[in-house]
DOROMAR-595396 format. One record per atom (N, C-alpha, C): residue in one letter; residue number from 1; atom name; x, y, z. Coordinates in steps of 0.05 Angstrom, whole numbers, plus 5000, padded with zeros to 4 digits. Layout:
REM residues N
{'A', NUM, 'CA', {X, Y, Z}},
...
***
This chain:
REM residues 58
{'M', 1, 'N', {5014, 4973, 5003}},
{'M', 1, 'CA', {5001, 5002, 4998}},
{'M', 1, 'C', {5023, 5028, 4998}},
{'K', 2, 'N', {5039, 5025, 5016}},
{'K', 2, 'CA', {5055, 5041, 5015}},
{'K', 2, 'C', {5072, 5051, 4978}},
{'K', 3, 'N', {5077, 5036, 4967}},
{'K', 3, 'CA', {5082, 5040, 4946}},
{'K', 3, 'C', {5063, 5052, 4933}},
{'M', 4, 'N', {5043, 5039, 4931}},
{'M', 4, 'CA', {5021, 5043, 4915}},
{'M', 4, 'C', {5013, 5082, 4921}},
{'R', 5, 'N', {5015, 5091, 4952}},
{'R', 5, 'CA', {5017, 5123, 4952}},
{'R', 5, 'C', {5037, 5127, 4938}},
{'E', 6, 'N', {5062, 5123, 4935}},
{'E', 6, 'CA', {5079, 5132, 4917}},
{'E', 6, 'C', {5078, 5134, 4894}},
{'W', 7, 'N', {5061, 5114, 4878}},
{'W', 7, 'CA', {5059, 5116, 4855}},
{'W', 7, 'C', {5044, 5137, 4843}},
{'K', 8, 'N', {5018, 5148, 4867}},
{'K', 8, 'CA', {4998, 5171, 4861}},
{'K', 8, 'C', {4976, 5160, 4841}},
{'S', 9, 'N', {4982, 5145, 4822}},
{'S', 9, 'CA', {4966, 5144, 4803}},
{'S', 9, 'C', {4966, 5114, 4790}},
{'W', 10, 'N', {4943, 5101, 4774}},
{'W', 10, 'CA', {4956, 5071, 4760}},
{'W', 10, 'C', {4964, 5077, 4735}},
{'K', 11, 'N', {4969, 5099, 4729}},
{'K', 11, 'CA', {4995, 5095, 4702}},
{'K', 11, 'C', {5024, 5092, 4716}},
{'A', 12, 'N', {5027, 5087, 4733}},
{'A', 12, 'CA', {5047, 5085, 4739}},
{'A', 12, 'C', {5054, 5049, 4753}},
{'I', 13, 'N', {5038, 5044, 4753}},
{'I', 13, 'CA', {5027, 5008, 4755}},
{'I', 13, 'C', {5031, 5005, 4733}},
{'H', 14, 'N', {5020, 5012, 4708}},
{'H', 14, 'CA', {5017, 4999, 4684}},
{'H', 14, 'C', {5051, 5000, 4668}},
{'K', 15, 'N', {5058, 5024, 4669}},
{'K', 15, 'CA', {5098, 5020, 4671}},
{'K', 15, 'C', {5107, 5003, 4678}},
{'Q', 16, 'N', {5106, 4995, 4712}},
{'Q', 16, 'CA', {5118, 4976, 4710}},
{'Q', 16, 'C', {5113, 4954, 4703}},
{'L', 17, 'N', {5090, 4946, 4708}},
{'L', 17, 'CA', {5083, 4924, 4692}},
{'L', 17, 'C', {5090, 4909, 4665}},
{'R', 18, 'N', {5096, 4938, 4654}},
{'R', 18, 'CA', {5106, 4929, 4623}},
{'R', 18, 'C', {5127, 4922, 4620}},
{'R', 19, 'N', {5146, 4944, 4633}},
{'R', 19, 'CA', {5177, 4928, 4643}},
{'R', 19, 'C', {5179, 4908, 4659}},
{'N', 20, 'N', {5159, 4894, 4676}},
{'N', 20, 'CA', {5164, 4868, 4678}},
{'N', 20, 'C', {5155, 4854, 4658}},
{'G', 21, 'N', {5144, 4854, 4638}},
{'G', 21, 'CA', {5145, 4834, 4613}},
{'G', 21, 'C', {5105, 4832, 4613}},
{'F', 22, 'N', {5092, 4847, 4627}},
{'F', 22, 'CA', {5071, 4834, 4630}},
{'F', 22, 'C', {5055, 4852, 4605}},
{'K', 23, 'N', {5035, 4830, 4585}},
{'K', 23, 'CA', {5021, 4833, 4566}},
{'K', 23, 'C', {4991, 4828, 4574}},
{'G', 24, 'N', {4977, 4846, 4565}},
{'G', 24, 'CA', {4944, 4852, 4566}},
{'G', 24, 'C', {4938, 4872, 4562}},
{'E', 25, 'N', {4915, 4867, 4581}},
{'E', 25, 'CA', {4892, 4889, 4598}},
{'E', 25, 'C', {4898, 4898, 4620}},
{'C', 26, 'N', {4899, 4918, 4636}},
{'C', 26, 'CA', {4918, 4929, 4653}},
{'C', 26, 'C', {4890, 4952, 4670}},
{'P', 27, 'N', {4873, 4937, 4683}},
{'P', 27, 'CA', {4853, 4951, 4700}},
{'P', 27, 'C', {4860, 4981, 4716}},
{'K', 28, 'N', {4846, 5006, 4706}},
{'K', 28, 'CA', {4853, 5023, 4731}},
{'K', 28, 'C', {4851, 5024, 4749}},
{'I', 29, 'N', {4856, 5023, 4775}},
{'I', 29, 'CA', {4850, 5004, 4801}},
{'I', 29, 'C', {4857, 5037, 4814}},
{'S', 30, 'N', {4847, 5041, 4832}},
{'S', 30, 'CA', {4849, 5065, 4849}},
{'S', 30, 'C', {4867, 5062, 4870}},
{'M', 31, 'N', {4889, 5082, 4875}},
{'M', 31, 'CA', {4910, 5074, 4889}},
{'M', 31, 'C', {4914, 5080, 4919}},
{'T', 32, 'N', {4887, 5090, 4932}},
{'T', 32, 'CA', {4876, 5102, 4957}},
{'T', 32, 'C', {4867, 5080, 4979}},
{'R', 33, 'N', {4860, 5055, 4951}},
{'R', 33, 'CA', {4836, 5032, 4973}},
{'R', 33, 'C', {4851, 5008, 4982}},
{'W', 34, 'N', {4854, 5001, 5004}},
{'W', 34, 'CA', {4876, 4988, 5016}},
{'W', 34, 'C', {4864, 4953, 4998}},
{'R', 35, 'N', {4835, 4951, 4996}},
{'R', 35, 'CA', {4835, 4919, 4980}},
{'R', 35, 'C', {4849, 4922, 4952}},
{'N', 36, 'N', {4858, 4937, 4939}},
{'N', 36, 'CA', {4866, 4938, 4918}},
{'N', 36, 'C', {4890, 4931, 4918}},
{'S', 37, 'N', {4912, 4934, 4940}},
{'S', 37, 'CA', {4938, 4929, 4951}},
{'S', 37, 'C', {4936, 4898, 4939}},
{'A', 38, 'N', {4918, 4873, 4940}},
{'A', 38, 'CA', {4916, 4848, 4937}},
{'A', 38, 'C', {4910, 4841, 4910}},
{'C', 39, 'N', {4920, 4859, 4892}},
{'C', 39, 'CA', {4906, 4857, 4872}},
{'C', 39, 'C', {4929, 4849, 4854}},
{'F', 40, 'N', {4915, 4814, 4833}},
{'F', 40, 'CA', {4941, 4806, 4814}},
{'F', 40, 'C', {4952, 4826, 4805}},
{'H', 41, 'N', {4954, 4846, 4796}},
{'H', 41, 'CA', {4960, 4867, 4774}},
{'H', 41, 'C', {4990, 4875, 4794}},
{'L', 42, 'N', {4980, 4888, 4818}},
{'L', 42, 'CA', {4996, 4894, 4825}},
{'L', 42, 'C', {5019, 4875, 4841}},
{'S', 43, 'N', {5010, 4851, 4848}},
{'S', 43, 'CA', {5029, 4826, 4855}},
{'S', 43, 'C', {5044, 4828, 4836}},
{'F', 44, 'N', {5030, 4834, 4808}},
{'F', 44, 'CA', {5058, 4821, 4789}},
{'F', 44, 'C', {5079, 4841, 4788}},
{'A', 45, 'N', {5074, 4869, 4784}},
{'A', 45, 'CA', {5085, 4893, 4789}},
{'A', 45, 'C', {5108, 4891, 4810}},
{'L', 46, 'N', {5103, 4885, 4832}},
{'L', 46, 'CA', {5117, 4894, 4850}},
{'L', 46, 'C', {5120, 4854, 4856}},
{'P', 47, 'N', {5134, 4842, 4850}},
{'P', 47, 'CA', {5147, 4814, 4857}},
{'P', 47, 'C', {5157, 4809, 4893}},
{'N', 48, 'N', {5161, 4779, 4904}},
{'N', 48, 'CA', {5175, 4778, 4918}},
{'N', 48, 'C', {5205, 4786, 4928}},
{'K', 49, 'N', {5209, 4795, 4896}},
{'K', 49, 'CA', {5247, 4794, 4896}},
{'K', 49, 'C', {5252, 4825, 4905}},
{'W', 50, 'N', {5224, 4846, 4901}},
{'W', 50, 'CA', {5227, 4866, 4906}},
{'W', 50, 'C', {5226, 4872, 4934}},
{'F', 51, 'N', {5211, 4864, 4944}},
{'F', 51, 'CA', {5209, 4853, 4979}},
{'F', 51, 'C', {5236, 4841, 4988}},
{'A', 52, 'N', {5244, 4824, 4979}},
{'A', 52, 'CA', {5274, 4819, 4986}},
{'A', 52, 'C', {5302, 4838, 4980}},
{'E', 53, 'N', {5290, 4852, 4961}},
{'E', 53, 'CA', {5320, 4874, 4950}},
{'E', 53, 'C', {5314, 4892, 4971}},
{'M', 54, 'N', {5298, 4897, 4979}},
{'M', 54, 'CA', {5286, 4917, 5000}},
{'M', 54, 'C', {5295, 4911, 5028}},
{'K', 55, 'N', {5308, 4888, 5035}},
{'K', 55, 'CA', {5310, 4876, 5065}},
{'K', 55, 'C', {5285, 4867, 5078}},
{'L', 56, 'N', {5256, 4874, 5071}},
{'L', 56, 'CA', {5242, 4870, 5084}},
{'L', 56, 'C', {5245, 4840, 5099}},
{'F', 57, 'N', {5222, 4839, 5113}},
{'F', 57, 'CA', {5227, 4806, 5131}},
{'F', 57, 'C', {5201, 4792, 5110}},
{'D', 58, 'N', {5200, 4762, 5104}},
{'D', 58, 'CA', {5183, 4757, 5103}},
{'D', 58, 'C', {5170, 4744, 5112}},
***
């Protein structure tokens, strides 16, 4: 959710998805809703290796 707040717009998620190799349609999700943090598209944009690089606990 913190990263979603930093992005501020669904356009940033779309850019990150394209960088990670996602092909297909991307929904325009709200960046201020906690329930959207469990969205498939967001988990594809921020994979577990991103969290490991940030040295966050699993």
